[in-house]
C-alpha positions as CSV (number, residue, x, y, z in Angstrom):
1,M,-18.2,-32.2,38.8
2,S,-14.6,-33.0,37.9
3,W,-12.0,-30.2,38.2
4,G,-8.5,-29.8,37.0
5,S,-6.1,-27.0,36.2
6,I,-4.0,-25.5,33.4
7,K,-1.1,-23.1,33.4
8,F,-1.8,-19.5,32.5
9,G,1.0,-19.7,29.9
10,E,-0.8,-22.5,28.1
11,I,-4.4,-21.2,28.1
12,A,-4.1,-17.4,28.4
13,P,-0.6,-16.2,27.3
14,A,0.5,-12.6,26.9
15,K,-0.1,-11.6,23.3
16,A,-0.5,-7.9,22.5
17,L,-2.4,-7.0,19.5
18,K,-0.4,-6.2,16.4
19,A,-0.2,-2.4,15.9
20,P,-3.0,-1.2,13.6
21,N,-2.4,1.1,10.7
22,L,-3.4,4.4,12.2
23,K,-2.3,8.0,11.6
24,S,-0.6,9.8,14.5
25,T,-3.5,12.3,14.6
26,E,-6.2,9.6,15.0
27,S,-7.8,9.4,18.5
28,V,-7.3,6.2,20.4
29,W,-8.2,4.9,23.9
30,Q,-5.2,5.3,26.2
31,L,-5.4,3.2,29.4
32,N,-3.3,3.4,32.6
33,L,-3.8,1.9,36.1
34,D,-5.2,5.1,37.7
35,M,-8.2,4.9,35.4
36,V,-9.2,1.4,36.6
37,E,-11.4,0.7,39.7
38,A,-10.0,-2.0,41.9
39,Q,-12.0,-5.3,42.4
40,T,-14.6,-4.5,39.6
41,G,-12.4,-3.4,36.7
42,V,-14.8,-0.5,36.0
43,I,-13.1,2.2,33.9
44,K,-13.4,5.4,35.9
45,S,-12.4,7.6,33.0
46,K,-11.9,6.6,29.4
47,K,-9.2,8.8,28.0
48,L,-9.2,9.3,24.2
49,G,-6.3,11.2,22.6
50,P,-4.1,11.4,19.5
51,L,-1.9,8.4,18.9
52,S,1.1,10.8,18.9
53,E,0.5,11.6,22.6
54,A,0.7,8.0,23.7
55,G,3.7,7.0,25.6
56,S,6.3,4.5,24.4
57,S,5.8,2.0,27.2
58,T,2.5,0.8,25.9
59,H,0.9,-2.1,24.0
60,W,-2.2,-2.6,21.9
61,F,-5.3,-4.6,23.0
62,D,-8.8,-5.2,21.9
63,D,-12.0,-6.9,23.2
64,S,-10.5,-10.4,23.1
65,H,-8.0,-9.6,25.8
66,V,-8.0,-9.6,29.6
67,L,-5.7,-6.9,31.0
68,Y,-4.0,-7.9,34.3
69,S,-2.1,-5.5,36.6
70,K,1.2,-7.0,37.7
71,L,2.0,-4.1,40.0
72,R,1.4,-4.0,43.8
73,P,-0.8,-2.5,45.2
74,Y,-3.0,-2.8,42.1
75,L,-3.0,-6.6,41.9
76,N,-6.8,-6.7,41.9
77,K,-7.2,-4.4,38.9
78,V,-8.3,-6.5,36.0
79,V,-9.9,-5.0,32.9
80,L,-12.2,-6.6,30.3
81,P,-11.8,-4.1,27.5
82,D,-14.7,-3.5,25.1
83,S,-12.7,-1.9,22.2
84,L,-9.3,-1.2,20.7
85,G,-6.8,0.7,22.7
86,L,-3.3,1.2,24.1
87,A,-2.4,0.2,27.7
88,T,0.5,0.8,30.0
89,T,2.9,-2.2,30.0
90,E,2.0,-2.6,33.7
91,L,-1.2,-4.2,32.4
92,V,-0.4,-7.6,31.0
93,P,-2.4,-8.4,27.8
94,M,-3.6,-11.9,28.5
95,L,-5.3,-13.6,25.5
96,P,-7.4,-16.5,26.7
97,D,-8.1,-19.3,24.2
98,P,-11.7,-18.7,23.3
99,K,-12.4,-22.4,22.9
100,R,-11.1,-23.3,26.4
101,L,-11.4,-20.3,28.7
102,D,-14.1,-17.7,29.2
103,R,-12.9,-14.1,29.5
104,R,-15.2,-13.2,32.4
105,Y,-14.4,-16.4,34.3
106,L,-10.7,-15.6,34.0
107,A,-11.2,-12.0,35.2
108,Y,-13.2,-13.1,38.2
109,Y,-10.4,-15.6,39.1
110,L,-7.7,-13.0,38.8
111,R,-9.7,-10.7,41.1
112,S,-10.5,-13.4,43.7
113,N,-9.1,-12.9,47.2
114,S,-7.2,-16.2,47.1
115,F,-5.4,-15.3,43.9
116,V,-4.6,-11.8,45.0
117,D,-3.2,-13.2,48.2
118,W,-1.1,-15.6,46.2
119,T,0.3,-13.0,43.9
120,S,1.0,-10.7,46.8
121,S,3.4,-13.3,48.1
122,Q,5.1,-13.5,44.7
123,V,6.0,-9.8,44.2
124,A,9.6,-8.6,44.1
125,G,11.3,-5.2,44.0
126,E,11.6,-2.5,46.6
127,K,10.3,0.7,45.0
128,M,7.5,-0.6,42.6
129,P,7.0,-4.3,43.5
130,R,5.8,-6.5,40.7
131,V,4.7,-10.1,40.3
132,S,7.4,-12.4,39.0
133,M,6.0,-13.2,35.6
134,K,7.9,-16.5,35.3
135,V,6.1,-17.7,38.4
136,F,2.8,-16.1,37.2
137,W,2.8,-18.0,33.8
138,D,3.4,-21.3,35.6
139,H,0.4,-20.7,37.9
140,E,-2.5,-23.1,37.2
141,I,-6.1,-21.8,36.9
142,P,-8.7,-24.2,38.2
143,L,-11.1,-25.3,35.5
144,P,-14.3,-27.5,35.5
145,Y,-14.2,-30.6,33.1
146,P,-10.6,-29.8,31.9
147,D,-10.7,-32.8,29.5
148,D,-13.8,-31.7,27.8
149,P,-13.2,-28.1,26.5
150,E,-16.8,-27.6,25.2
151,K,-18.4,-28.7,28.5
152,S,-15.8,-26.8,30.5
153,L,-16.5,-23.5,28.6
154,K,-20.2,-23.9,29.2
155,E,-19.7,-24.4,32.9
156,Q,-17.3,-21.5,33.1
157,K,-20.0,-19.2,31.5
158,R,-22.6,-20.5,34.0
159,I,-20.3,-19.7,36.9
160,A,-19.4,-16.2,35.5
161,A,-23.1,-15.5,35.1
162,I,-23.7,-16.2,38.8
163,L,-20.9,-14.0,39.8
164,D,-22.1,-11.3,37.4
165,K,-25.4,-11.2,39.3
166,A,-23.7,-10.9,42.7
167,D,-21.4,-8.3,41.3
168,G,-24.3,-6.3,39.9
169,L,-25.9,-6.0,43.3
170,R,-22.6,-4.7,44.7
171,R,-22.4,-2.1,41.9
172,K,-25.9,-0.8,42.6
173,R,-25.0,-0.2,46.3
174,K,-21.8,1.5,45.2
175,Q,-23.8,3.7,42.9
176,A,-26.1,4.8,45.8
177,I,-23.0,5.7,47.8
178,Q,-21.6,7.6,44.8
179,L,-24.8,9.6,44.4
180,A,-24.4,10.7,48.0
181,D,-20.8,11.8,47.3
182,D,-22.1,13.7,44.3
183,F,-24.7,15.4,46.5
184,L,-22.1,16.5,49.0
185,R,-19.9,17.9,46.3
186,A,-22.8,19.9,45.0
187,A,-23.7,21.0,48.6
188,F,-20.1,22.2,49.0
189,L,-20.3,24.4,45.9
190,D,-23.7,25.7,46.8
191,M,-22.5,26.8,50.3
192,F,-19.0,28.0,49.5
193,G,-19.1,28.8,45.8
194,D,-16.4,28.2,43.2
195,P,-13.0,28.4,44.9
196,V,-11.6,30.0,41.7
197,T,-14.0,32.9,41.3
198,N,-15.0,33.2,45.0
199,T,-18.5,34.5,44.2
200,K,-19.4,34.5,47.9
201,G,-16.6,37.0,48.6
202,F,-15.1,35.0,51.5
203,P,-11.6,36.0,52.8
204,I,-8.7,34.1,51.1
205,G,-6.0,32.6,53.2
206,T,-4.1,29.3,53.6
207,I,-4.9,26.0,55.3
208,R,-2.3,26.9,57.8
209,E,-4.6,29.7,59.2
210,M,-7.2,27.0,60.0
211,V,-4.9,24.4,61.6
212,A,-3.8,24.0,65.2
213,T,-1.5,21.0,64.6
214,A,-0.2,18.9,61.6
215,N,1.7,15.7,62.6
216,Y,3.3,12.8,60.7
217,G,2.5,9.2,61.5
218,S,4.7,6.5,62.8
219,S,7.5,4.9,60.9
220,G,7.4,1.8,63.1
221,K,7.0,-1.6,61.6
222,A,3.5,-3.0,61.5
223,S,2.3,-6.6,61.8
224,E,-0.4,-8.5,60.0
225,A,-1.9,-9.7,63.2
226,D,0.1,-8.7,66.3
227,G,-0.2,-5.2,67.9
228,E,-2.5,-3.3,70.2
229,Y,-3.7,-0.8,67.7
230,P,-4.8,-1.0,64.0
231,I,-2.6,1.3,62.0
232,L,-4.1,3.3,59.1
233,R,-2.0,3.4,55.9
234,M,-2.5,5.2,52.6
235,G,-4.6,2.4,51.1
236,N,-7.2,2.9,53.9
237,I,-8.3,6.3,52.6
238,T,-10.4,6.2,49.4
239,Y,-10.0,8.6,46.5
240,Q,-13.5,9.9,47.2
241,G,-12.6,10.8,50.8
242,G,-14.0,7.8,52.6
243,W,-12.6,4.8,54.5
244,D,-11.7,1.2,53.6
245,F,-10.8,-0.9,56.7
246,N,-10.6,-4.2,54.8
247,S,-6.8,-4.4,55.0
248,L,-5.5,-3.3,58.3
249,K,-2.2,-4.0,60.0
250,Y,-1.3,-3.6,63.7
251,I,1.3,-1.9,65.9
252,D,2.2,-1.4,69.5
253,L,2.8,2.1,70.8
254,S,4.6,3.4,73.9
255,E,2.8,5.8,76.2
256,K,4.8,8.6,74.8
257,D,4.0,7.7,71.2
258,K,0.3,7.3,71.8
259,T,-0.1,11.1,71.9
260,K,1.8,11.5,68.6
261,Y,0.4,8.7,66.5
262,L,-3.2,7.9,67.7
263,V,-6.1,9.5,65.9
264,E,-9.2,10.9,67.4
265,K,-12.7,11.2,66.1
266,G,-12.8,14.3,63.9
267,D,-9.1,14.3,62.9
268,L,-8.4,14.9,59.2
269,L,-5.9,12.5,57.7
270,F,-4.0,13.5,54.6
271,N,-2.1,11.0,52.4
272,R,1.2,12.8,51.7
273,T,2.9,10.1,49.6
274,N,1.4,7.9,46.9
275,S,1.2,7.7,43.1
276,R,0.8,11.1,41.4
277,A,-2.9,10.6,40.8
278,L,-3.6,9.5,44.4
279,V,-1.4,11.7,46.5
280,G,-3.5,14.0,48.7
281,K,-6.3,11.6,49.5
282,S,-8.1,13.1,52.5
283,A,-10.7,11.9,55.0
284,V,-12.1,12.8,58.4
285,F,-11.7,10.0,60.9
286,E,-15.1,9.1,62.4
287,S,-14.5,5.9,64.3
288,E,-14.5,5.6,68.1
289,I,-12.0,2.8,67.9
290,P,-8.4,3.9,68.7
291,M,-6.2,3.7,65.7
292,A,-2.7,4.7,64.8
293,I,-1.4,6.3,61.6
294,A,1.6,5.4,59.4
295,G,4.2,7.8,58.3
296,Y,2.7,8.4,54.9
297,L,-0.2,10.2,56.5
298,V,-0.5,13.6,58.1
299,R,-2.9,14.2,61.0
300,I,-4.6,17.6,61.0
301,R,-6.4,19.1,64.0
302,P,-8.2,22.5,63.3
303,N,-8.1,25.7,65.3
304,E,-11.0,28.0,66.1
305,K,-11.2,29.2,62.5
306,G,-11.3,25.8,60.8
307,N,-13.6,22.7,60.5
308,N,-12.0,19.5,59.2
309,Y,-15.1,18.6,57.2
310,Y,-14.8,21.9,55.3
311,I,-11.0,21.4,54.7
312,A,-11.6,17.8,53.6
313,G,-14.5,19.0,51.3
314,Y,-12.1,21.4,49.6
315,L,-9.2,18.9,49.2
316,N,-11.6,16.4,47.7
317,S,-13.3,18.9,45.4
318,S,-12.4,19.1,41.7
319,H,-10.4,22.3,42.3
320,G,-8.7,20.8,45.4
321,K,-7.6,17.6,43.6
322,S,-6.4,19.7,40.6
323,T,-4.3,21.9,43.0
324,L,-2.8,18.8,44.7
325,L,-2.0,17.2,41.3
326,N,-0.2,20.3,40.1
327,M,1.9,20.8,43.2
328,C,3.1,17.3,44.0
329,K,6.7,16.4,43.6
330,S,7.6,13.0,42.0
331,I,10.3,10.9,43.8
332,V,11.3,7.5,42.3
333,G,7.8,6.7,40.9
334,M,6.0,8.2,43.9
335,A,4.6,11.7,44.5
336,N,4.9,13.7,47.7
337,I,3.3,16.7,49.4
338,N,4.7,17.4,52.9
339,A,2.8,18.9,55.8
340,Q,4.2,22.4,55.3
341,E,3.2,22.4,51.6
342,L,-0.2,21.2,52.5
343,Q,-0.7,24.1,55.0
344,D,0.5,26.6,52.4
345,I,-2.4,25.8,50.0
346,K,-4.6,28.8,49.4
347,I,-8.2,28.3,50.5
348,L,-11.4,30.4,51.1
349,I,-12.0,31.0,54.8
350,P,-15.7,31.2,55.4
351,P,-17.3,32.0,58.8
352,K,-16.9,29.0,61.1
353,C,-20.7,28.7,61.5
354,I,-21.1,28.0,57.8
355,Q,-18.3,25.4,57.9
356,D,-20.1,23.8,60.9
357,D,-23.4,23.7,58.8
358,F,-21.5,21.8,56.1
359,E,-20.3,19.3,58.7
360,N,-23.9,18.7,59.8
361,I,-25.0,18.0,56.2
362,V,-22.1,15.6,55.8
363,L,-22.9,13.7,59.0
364,E,-26.7,13.6,58.2
365,T,-26.1,12.3,54.7
366,R,-23.7,9.6,55.9
367,K,-26.2,8.6,58.6
368,K,-28.8,8.0,55.9
369,L,-26.2,6.0,54.0
370,E,-25.3,3.6,56.9
371,K,-27.8,0.9,55.7
372,S,-26.5,1.1,52.2
373,S,-22.9,0.8,53.4
374,E,-23.8,-2.1,55.7
375,S,-25.5,-3.8,52.8
376,L,-22.5,-3.2,50.5
377,Y,-20.3,-4.8,53.2
378,D,-22.6,-7.9,53.4
379,L,-22.7,-8.1,49.6
380,N,-18.9,-8.0,49.4
381,V,-18.7,-10.8,51.9
382,L,-21.3,-12.8,49.9
383,F,-19.4,-12.2,46.7
384,S,-16.1,-13.3,48.3
385,S,-17.8,-16.4,49.6
386,L,-19.2,-17.2,46.2
387,S,-15.9,-16.6,44.5
388,Q,-14.1,-18.9,47.0
389,K,-16.6,-21.7,46.5
390,T,-16.5,-21.3,42.8
391,F,-12.7,-21.7,42.3
392,S,-12.5,-24.5,44.8
393,G,-15.1,-26.5,42.9
394,K,-18.0,-26.1,45.4
395,L,-20.4,-23.9,43.5
């Protein structure tokens, strides 16, 4: 098979849809980055609202576009929209030539590890780093049979179909893990009741009453490869309260700093600075491997009244996330909740024995999920390998 390449600007330029003739009261799909799942482009929530409520920094798109996020750390958020809508200008409205470039093929290429690594090296800006669009449009996408558009498009569709199957297997494993998360949220409500109505009649206090220590992480500079300890950053905690160790950096610590910045199994880590939608991500650290924490995280250790699995369960509940969203302060595009504000959050204080029972349910559920999680890891590796072979002309 012969391969070549064509610049994005020639084959998939930015062309927003012309604004349709709609009344301000008509409901439209309004899309921003927080609604998009990384790597897969799945829409986590499809917001529909009156056109009058849409922001000014938006553009129109439809099902002929591929929407690409130019903002780090969301460079692998790529959307294949299925209908008309309005998107934030951080999502570039790429319009692939339907006679030369398949939409799904383009989306898989934009999400590929090699391309994300390349774009990561092209970002500029201190507060909200973005890809240089001049460089982006000059980038060349690899294409099979570039001199025969019809044959090329057919081969692109074949490749996309193979990646669709591999991606479908990944999604099924993710769904199994999501079902377990849903079960744990239901178990939390069953054991502790609605935090708003407090139907169980538990005492009401603050997180501070359940905490022995709350410490910030290190502000030291981390390295891609050099350092004794992996260092956990805000991206390593998932929105659901789990862990993603795919992108770790490393750091050295003095003997004095080890006590301050290393985490232990059972510690609760709280993401104090992030985007407004993601600030407050929380997870209990369950690894035996010594790791450090970066300054955007807070390390919580409970006292005799508290259990970190219960506190994390509350912070990751619908009510907990709503509380965090309403209290965070925005600073130059980022939101913040400091350690003192975290500890001031009101919370039900059930008997410690019930909190411990919830921990046992969490651990037992996650134990049953280990095989699914291992399978998902293997499928992610397989998908990355297929993607790499595809865009280097070896598939």
